[in-house]
C-alpha positions in Angstrom: 109.4 143.1 -84.1 108.7 146.6 -83.8 105.4 146.6 -81.6 107.2 144.1 -79.2 110.6 146.6 -78.7 107.5 149.5 -78.5 105.8 147.1 -75.7 109.2 146.3 -74.5 109.7 150.2 -74.1 106.2 151.1 -72.9 107.1 148.2 -69.6 110.7 149.3 -69.1 109.8 153.1 -68.9 106.6 152.5 -66.5 108.7 150.5 -64.3 111.2 152.8 -63.5 108.7 155.3 -63.3 106.5 153.7 -60.8 109.7 152.9 -58.8 111.7 156.3 -58.7 111.0 156.3 -55.1 112.8 152.8 -54.1 115.3 153.8 -56.9 116.4 157.3 -55.4 116.3 155.8 -51.7 119.1 153.4 -53.4 121.4 155.7 -54.9 121.2 157.3 -51.6 122.2 155.0 -50.0 125.2 154.3 -52.0 126.1 158.3 -52.2 125.5 158.5 -48.5 127.9 154.8 -47.4 131.1 157.3 -46.6 129.3 159.3 -44.2 129.3 156.6 -41.7 128.3 157.2 -38.0 129.8 160.4 -38.0 127.8 163.7 -37.5 127.8 166.9 -40.1 125.9 170.1 -39.0 124.7 168.0 -35.7 122.6 165.2 -38.2 123.6 161.8 -39.0 122.9 159.4 -41.9 119.8 158.4 -41.4 118.6 161.7 -40.6 119.9 163.5 -44.5 118.3 160.4 -45.7 114.8 161.3 -43.7 115.4 164.9 -45.2 115.9 163.5 -48.9 113.3 161.0 -48.4 111.3 163.9 -47.1 111.4 165.8 -50.1 111.3 163.3 -52.8 107.8 162.0 -51.3 106.9 166.2 -51.8 108.2 166.3 -55.0 106.1 162.9 -56.5 103.3 164.4 -55.3 104.0 168.2 -56.7 104.5 166.7 -60.0 101.4 164.5 -59.5 103.6 161.7 -60.5 101.3 159.8 -57.1 98.0 161.2 -56.2 97.2 161.7 -52.5 94.7 159.2 -52.9 97.7 156.6 -53.0 99.8 158.7 -50.5 97.1 158.1 -47.4 97.7 154.1 -48.8 101.4 154.4 -48.7 101.3 156.7 -45.2 99.0 153.7 -43.6 101.9 151.2 -44.9 104.8 153.1 -43.6 103.0 153.6 -40.1 102.0 149.3 -40.0 105.7 148.9 -41.0 107.2 151.3 -38.4 105.2 149.7 -36.1 107.1 146.2 -37.1 110.3 147.6 -36.7 110.3 149.0 -33.3 109.4 145.9 -32.7 111.8 143.6 -34.4 114.8 145.8 -33.7 113.9 145.6 -29.9 117.2 144.5 -28.1 115.6 140.8 -27.1 114.4 140.5 -30.7 117.0 142.1 -32.8 115.6 140.7 -36.4 118.0 143.4 -38.0 119.7 146.7 -36.4 121.0 149.5 -37.7 124.5 150.7 -37.0 124.4 154.0 -37.1 123.0 156.5 -34.7 119.8 159.5 -35.5 118.9 162.1 -33.7 115.2 161.4 -35.5 114.2 158.4 -34.6 111.6 156.1 -32.4 114.0 153.7 -30.0 115.9 151.8 -32.2 114.0 152.8 -35.7 115.1 155.9 -37.0 112.3 157.7 -38.8 113.5 157.3 -42.1 113.2 153.3 -42.2 109.7 153.6 -43.0 110.0 155.6 -46.0 112.0 152.2 -47.5 108.6 150.8 -46.9 106.9 153.6 -48.3 108.8 152.8 -51.3 107.7 149.9 -51.9 104.1 151.3 -51.5 104.4 153.9 -53.7 105.6 150.9 -56.6 102.4 148.7 -56.3 100.1 151.8 -56.0 102.2 153.7 -59.2 101.9 150.5 -61.3 98.5 149.7 -60.4 97.5 153.2 -62.2 99.7 153.5 -64.3 99.9 150.0 -66.5 96.0 150.2 -65.7 95.8 146.9 -64.0 93.0 144.8 -63.0 92.6 141.5 -61.5 90.8 137.9 -62.7 89.8 135.3 -60.3 90.6 137.7 -57.4 90.3 136.4 -54.2 87.6 137.7 -51.6 88.4 141.5 -49.4 87.5 139.2 -46.5 89.8 136.3 -47.0 92.6 138.3 -48.7 92.3 140.5 -45.3 92.1 137.5 -42.9 95.5 136.4 -44.8 97.4 139.9 -44.5 96.3 140.3 -40.8 97.6 137.0 -40.3 100.4 137.2 -41.7 101.3 140.9 -40.3 100.9 139.4 -37.0 103.3 136.1 -37.0 106.1 138.5 -37.8 105.8 139.5 -34.6 103.9 136.4 -32.3 106.6 133.8 -33.9 108.8 134.9 -31.6 106.4 133.5 -28.6 104.1 131.4 -30.5 104.9 128.5 -33.3 105.6 130.3 -36.7 102.4 129.2 -39.0 104.4 131.1 -41.9 104.3 127.8 -43.8 100.8 127.4 -43.5 100.5 130.9 -44.2 102.6 130.3 -47.5 100.7 127.4 -48.6 97.1 129.1 -47.9 98.9 132.5 -50.3 99.1 130.0 -53.4 95.7 128.0 -52.8 93.9 131.3 -52.1 95.9 133.1 -55.6 95.9 129.9 -57.7 93.6 130.9 -60.9 93.7 135.1 -60.1 94.8 136.7 -63.1 96.7 139.8 -63.3 95.7 141.8 -66.3 98.0 145.3 -67.8 97.8 147.0 -70.9 100.6 148.3 -73.0 100.5 149.9 -76.3 97.1 149.5 -76.4 97.0 146.2 -75.7 96.0 144.2 -72.7 98.5 140.9 -71.9 97.4 138.8 -68.8 99.7 136.8 -66.7 99.1 134.2 -63.6 99.3 136.3 -60.4 101.6 133.6 -58.5 104.5 134.5 -60.7 104.3 137.9 -61.1 104.3 138.5 -56.9 107.4 136.1 -56.7 109.1 138.2 -59.1 108.3 141.9 -57.4 109.7 139.7 -54.3 113.0 138.5 -56.1 113.2 142.8 -57.0 112.8 143.5 -53.8 115.4 140.6 -52.6 118.1 142.1 -54.3 116.9 145.7 -53.2 117.7 144.5 -49.3 121.2 143.2 -50.3 121.9 146.8 -51.5 120.8 148.5 -48.9 122.7 146.2 -46.5 125.8 146.0 -48.7 125.3 150.0 -48.2 124.8 149.3 -44.1 121.6 151.1 -43.9 120.6 148.1 -41.5 122.7 144.6 -40.9 121.2 141.2 -39.8 123.0 139.6 -37.2 125.1 137.5 -39.5 126.3 140.2 -41.8 127.6 142.5 -38.0 131.3 140.6 -38.7 131.0 141.1 -42.3 128.7 141.3 -45.5 127.2 138.3 -46.5 124.2 138.4 -49.1 120.9 138.1 -47.6 119.4 134.4 -47.1 117.3 133.6 -49.7 114.7 133.0 -47.0 114.0 136.3 -47.2 112.3 136.3 -50.1 109.0 134.6 -47.7 108.4 138.3 -46.2 107.4 139.9 -48.9 
């Protein structure tokens, strides 16, 4: 029993540590909600969130909670996300919108937005290290890369050509059906099927989306007049 409790505590503490970037951002969303669209000393809410996110990133590196190798991967994640954001928030697409002004922005996207994706990337990168993650029956890299590229393209191409998300979902299931993820707790190795783990992570991000839209960090078209929970269909985006 004691071993189980210790394992649960270790799992929870490592999960909280891995998600630190995201947790700190969500707290900032709540604390800055009252700022609305008003300027303070020449800057707006999104600008202060940008300063805050940069500070978090610097602290993670300085305190060695995040390695430079991890930071490089997260930076790539950040850049790719910003490109997608700029496209999907274009007025003619308007998949979602940022309702407040910002000094630091690229077209329709405040610069801080990329750090939300960085927080997700940070969680995955740090989890791999903290839990000593290993994979069994992992698909070939070329297959995973092809799936990732097609998924990324489909996010934007679906407005002009047929949406193939369901084919991509099916391919993901086939591709990772046998894959298992191993992790370490209390010097013992555990193993779980990868697909349920991915679904759980998508659900956690979906909760974060609800918190973010509730505090008007961004809004989907149906949330502009009155907030409501993000649709379950968004789970598939992650």
